[in-house]
DRENKE-163195 format. One record per residue (C-alpha): x negated, y negated, z negated; residue in three letters. Coordinates in nm, 2 decimals, decimal comma. Layout:
N
PT      X      Y      Z   r
PT      X      Y      Z ALA
...
***
This chain:
240
PT      X      Y      Z   r
PT   0,00   0,00   0,00 ARG
PT  -0,13  -0,35   0,09 VAL
PT  -0,11  -0,64  -0,15 PHE
PT  -0,15  -0,99   0,00 ARG
PT  -0,31  -1,28  -0,19 TYR
PT  -0,32  -1,65  -0,11 ARG
PT  -0,68  -1,74  -0,02 LYS
PT  -0,70  -2,00  -0,30 GLU
PT  -0,66  -1,71  -0,55 HIS
PT  -0,96  -1,52  -0,41 VAL
PT  -1,32  -1,59  -0,48 VAL
PT  -1,59  -1,43  -0,27 CYS
PT  -1,93  -1,35  -0,43 TYR
PT  -2,21  -1,26  -0,19 PRO
PT  -2,43  -0,96  -0,29 LEU
PT  -2,76  -1,11  -0,42 LEU
PT  -2,96  -0,80  -0,50 ALA
PT  -2,94  -0,42  -0,55 THR
PT  -3,13  -0,23  -0,81 ARG
PT  -3,15   0,15  -0,78 ARG
PT  -3,27   0,43  -1,01 GLN
PT  -3,19   0,23  -1,32 VAL
PT  -3,03   0,31  -1,66 ARG
PT  -2,73   0,08  -1,71 ILE
PT  -2,58  -0,02  -2,04 TYR
PT  -2,25  -0,20  -2,09 LYS
PT  -2,22  -0,36  -2,43 ASP
PT  -2,51  -0,13  -2,54 GLY
PT  -2,35   0,19  -2,42 THR
PT  -2,51   0,40  -2,14 LEU
PT  -2,29   0,40  -1,83 GLN
PT  -2,32   0,75  -1,68 GLU
PT  -2,33   0,86  -1,40 PRO
PT  -2,40   0,51  -1,26 TYR
PT  -2,76   0,45  -1,15 ASP
PT  -2,73   0,16  -0,91 THR
PT  -2,66  -0,21  -0,99 LEU
PT  -2,51  -0,45  -0,74 PHE
PT  -2,57  -0,81  -0,85 ASP
PT  -2,32  -1,07  -0,74 TYR
PT  -2,44  -1,35  -0,96 GLY
PT  -2,18  -1,39  -1,23 LYS
PT  -2,05  -1,04  -1,19 TYR
PT  -2,20  -0,70  -1,11 VAL
PT  -2,07  -0,36  -0,99 ARG
PT  -2,21  -0,03  -1,08 LEU
PT  -2,26   0,25  -0,83 GLY
PT  -2,36   0,61  -0,80 ALA
PT  -2,41   0,81  -0,48 GLY
PT  -2,24   0,69  -0,16 GLU
PT  -1,89   0,61  -0,27 GLY
PT  -1,86   0,57  -0,65 LEU
PT  -1,82   0,21  -0,75 ARG
PT  -1,70   0,04  -1,07 SER
PT  -1,47  -0,26  -1,09 PRO
PT  -1,65  -0,60  -1,13 ALA
PT  -1,80  -0,66  -1,47 ILE
PT  -1,93  -0,98  -1,63 GLU
PT  -2,31  -0,97  -1,59 LYS
PT  -2,36  -1,09  -1,95 SER
PT  -2,23  -0,76  -2,07 ARG
PT  -2,47  -0,55  -1,87 ILE
PT  -2,84  -0,45  -1,93 GLU
PT  -3,03  -0,25  -1,67 ALA
PT  -3,38  -0,09  -1,72 VAL
PT  -3,59   0,12  -1,48 ASP
PT  -3,53   0,48  -1,55 ALA
PT  -3,85   0,65  -1,68 GLN
PT  -3,79   1,03  -1,73 PRO
PT  -3,99   1,20  -2,00 LEU
PT  -4,26   1,45  -1,90 PRO
PT  -4,13   1,81  -1,89 ALA
PT  -4,31   1,91  -2,21 ASP
PT  -4,16   1,61  -2,40 LYS
PT  -3,82   1,70  -2,27 GLU
PT  -3,86   2,06  -2,40 ARG
PT  -3,97   1,92  -2,74 LEU
PT  -3,67   1,69  -2,76 LEU
PT  -3,43   1,98  -2,66 SER
PT  -3,59   2,21  -2,92 TYR
PT  -3,56   1,94  -3,19 PHE
PT  -3,19   1,89  -3,10 ALA
PT  -3,12   2,26  -3,12 GLU
PT  -3,29   2,30  -3,46 VAL
PT  -3,09   2,01  -3,60 LEU
PT  -2,76   2,15  -3,46 ALA
PT  -2,83   2,49  -3,61 ALA
PT  -2,93   2,35  -3,95 LYS
PT  -2,63   2,12  -3,96 ALA
PT  -2,40   2,42  -3,88 SER
PT  -2,56   2,63  -4,15 LEU
PT  -2,53   2,35  -4,41 GLU
PT  -2,17   2,30  -4,31 SER
PT  -2,09   2,66  -4,38 GLU
PT  -2,26   2,68  -4,71 THR
PT  -2,12   2,35  -4,84 ASP
PT  -1,75   2,42  -4,75 THR
PT  -1,64   2,52  -5,10 GLU
PT  -1,81   2,23  -5,27 ALA
PT  -1,68   1,98  -5,02 ALA
PT  -1,32   2,09  -5,09 GLU
PT  -1,35   1,94  -5,44 GLU
PT  -1,47   1,60  -5,31 VAL
PT  -1,22   1,33  -5,19 PRO
PT  -1,20   1,31  -4,81 GLU
PT  -1,34   0,96  -4,79 GLY
PT  -1,64   1,04  -5,01 GLU
PT  -1,76   1,34  -4,82 LYS
PT  -2,11   1,30  -4,69 LYS
PT  -2,26   1,45  -4,39 SER
PT  -2,60   1,62  -4,43 SER
PT  -2,91   1,45  -4,29 ILE
PT  -2,93   1,72  -4,03 ALA
PT  -2,57   1,66  -3,91 ALA
PT  -2,63   1,28  -3,90 LEU
PT  -2,95   1,33  -3,70 LEU
PT  -2,78   1,57  -3,46 ALA
PT  -2,50   1,33  -3,40 GLU
PT  -2,75   1,05  -3,34 THR
PT  -2,95   1,26  -3,10 MET
PT  -2,64   1,28  -2,88 GLN
PT  -2,64   0,90  -2,84 ARG
PT  -3,01   0,85  -2,76 ILE
PT  -3,10   0,80  -2,40 ASP
PT  -3,43   0,98  -2,35 PRO
PT  -3,50   0,78  -2,03 GLN
PT  -3,48   0,44  -2,20 ASP
PT  -3,84   0,32  -2,24 PRO
PT  -3,73   0,05  -2,49 ARG
PT  -3,66   0,30  -2,77 THR
PT  -3,89   0,38  -3,05 ALA
PT  -3,84   0,75  -2,98 LEU
PT  -3,96   0,72  -2,62 TYR
PT  -4,27   0,54  -2,74 ALA
PT  -4,33   0,80  -3,01 TYR
PT  -4,29   1,10  -2,78 LEU
PT  -4,53   0,94  -2,52 ASN
PT  -4,78   0,84  -2,78 GLY
PT  -4,80   0,48  -2,65 ARG
PT  -4,59   0,17  -2,67 THR
PT  -4,60  -0,18  -2,52 ALA
PT  -4,62  -0,46  -2,76 ALA
PT  -4,31  -0,69  -2,79 CYS
PT  -4,37  -1,05  -2,69 ASP
PT  -4,33  -1,26  -3,00 VAL
PT  -4,58  -1,53  -2,91 ASP
PT  -4,31  -1,76  -2,77 ASN
PT  -4,06  -1,69  -3,04 VAL
PT  -4,04  -1,92  -3,34 ALA
PT  -4,03  -1,69  -3,65 LEU
PT  -3,87  -1,80  -3,97 VAL
PT  -3,93  -1,69  -4,33 TYR
PT  -3,62  -1,81  -4,52 PRO
PT  -3,68  -1,57  -4,81 PHE
PT  -4,04  -1,69  -4,86 GLY
PT  -4,36  -1,49  -4,80 CYS
PT  -4,73  -1,47  -4,87 ASN
PT  -5,00  -1,42  -4,61 ALA
PT  -4,97  -1,04  -4,60 SER
PT  -4,59  -1,04  -4,59 GLN
PT  -4,60  -1,30  -4,30 LYS
PT  -4,84  -1,07  -4,11 LEU
PT  -4,62  -0,77  -4,18 ALA
PT  -4,31  -0,95  -4,04 VAL
PT  -4,51  -1,06  -3,72 GLN
PT  -4,64  -0,70  -3,66 ARG
PT  -4,30  -0,55  -3,73 ALA
PT  -4,13  -0,78  -3,47 LEU
PT  -4,42  -0,73  -3,23 GLY
PT  -4,42  -0,35  -3,21 ASN
PT  -4,16  -0,07  -3,15 ARG
PT  -4,27   0,13  -3,46 VAL
PT  -4,41  -0,04  -3,77 SER
PT  -4,48   0,09  -4,12 VAL
PT  -4,50  -0,14  -4,42 VAL
PT  -4,65   0,02  -4,73 GLU
PT  -4,72  -0,11  -5,08 GLY
PT  -4,66  -0,03  -5,45 PRO
PT  -4,35  -0,16  -5,63 PRO
PT  -4,34  -0,54  -5,67 GLY
PT  -4,55  -0,63  -5,37 THR
PT  -4,26  -0,78  -5,17 GLY
PT  -4,15  -0,50  -4,93 LYS
PT  -3,78  -0,59  -4,97 THR
PT  -3,86  -0,96  -4,92 GLN
PT  -4,04  -0,86  -4,60 THR
PT  -3,73  -0,66  -4,48 ILE
PT  -3,51  -0,96  -4,55 LEU
PT  -3,73  -1,19  -4,34 ASN
PT  -3,73  -0,93  -4,06 ILE
PT  -3,35  -0,91  -4,07 VAL
PT  -3,32  -1,29  -4,07 ALA
PT  -3,53  -1,32  -3,75 ASN
PT  -3,35  -1,04  -3,57 LEU
PT  -3,01  -1,20  -3,65 LEU
PT  -3,14  -1,54  -3,52 MET
PT  -3,22  -1,36  -3,19 GLN
PT  -2,86  -1,24  -3,17 GLY
PT  -2,95  -0,88  -3,24 LYS
PT  -2,80  -0,63  -3,48 THR
PT  -2,99  -0,45  -3,76 VAL
PT  -2,93  -0,12  -3,93 GLY
PT  -3,07  -0,08  -4,28 VAL
PT  -3,10   0,30  -4,36 VAL
PT  -3,26   0,50  -4,63 SER
PT  -3,25   0,85  -4,78 ASN
PT  -3,12   0,70  -5,10 ASN
PT  -2,84   0,45  -5,17 ASN
PT  -3,05   0,24  -5,41 ALA
PT  -3,29   0,11  -5,15 ALA
PT  -3,00   0,00  -4,92 VAL
PT  -2,81  -0,15  -5,21 ASP
PT  -3,11  -0,35  -5,31 ASN
PT  -3,12  -0,52  -4,96 VAL
PT  -2,75  -0,57  -4,97 ARG
PT  -2,76  -0,73  -5,31 ASP
PT  -3,04  -0,97  -5,21 LYS
PT  -2,85  -1,07  -4,89 LEU
PT  -2,53  -1,12  -5,09 SER
PT  -2,71  -1,33  -5,34 LYS
PT  -2,82  -1,58  -5,07 TYR
PT  -2,46  -1,58  -4,92 GLU
PT  -2,53  -1,36  -4,62 TYR
PT  -2,27  -1,11  -4,73 GLY
PT  -2,03  -1,20  -4,45 ALA
PT  -2,29  -1,07  -4,20 LEU
PT  -2,30  -0,72  -4,35 MET
PT  -2,10  -0,41  -4,31 ALA
PT  -2,14  -0,12  -4,55 GLU
PT  -2,09   0,20  -4,35 LEU
PT  -2,24   0,46  -4,58 GLY
PT  -1,93   0,69  -4,59 ASN
PT  -1,60   0,74  -4,41 ARG
PT  -1,40   0,52  -4,66 THR
PT  -1,63   0,22  -4,61 ARG
PT  -1,62   0,26  -4,23 ARG
PT  -1,24   0,28  -4,23 GLN
PT  -1,22  -0,03  -4,45 ALA
PT  -1,45  -0,23  -4,23 PHE
PT  -1,31  -0,13  -3,89 PHE
***
């Protein structure tokens, strides 16, 4: 069926560029099976093969990076790790069934293996921007922070300032120190800089006390409105 439009209701955007063999993300989510980006300026369309085309999408919602498949040995390693996690999560689920029945539904906690197995399903192994990709390949490109004005709203000493700069300048960074040396303060400054760049931050730990410490400090300085506590199902349901 043909629908007619008045020409003043139609805008034509010329095709400016085409990128092929790319990983495409819409609002941060991988858009499979699309691997081609048609750039029309304000809008883009996604393509795969000869005929598959998406509707027009605002360009600001799209990220495209060149696909960089992992070497075969690294692919096997990643697959093996995913299989081990899935098996361990399944075993833990079976052994914890009776104990879980006594816990309120909203307070039930997934095992670390189950959480990691679920996360593995969302990781794109061909995205060179991820820390996992850098770790598996044994190399990483430094992030460009030279032209970014960093801030330290929670204060810092010389070593903490250097830790913030290195954390923001590398895919993977480790900050160590005994209690009372300002690790939480460093985390707060890292969070502040990422928020200023329009990014989101996940604060995770294998114990609640560490996360609660960061939360309490942010709330103390009136940043509570920027946080979402998602540690269990009840908190996630309350937030979303």
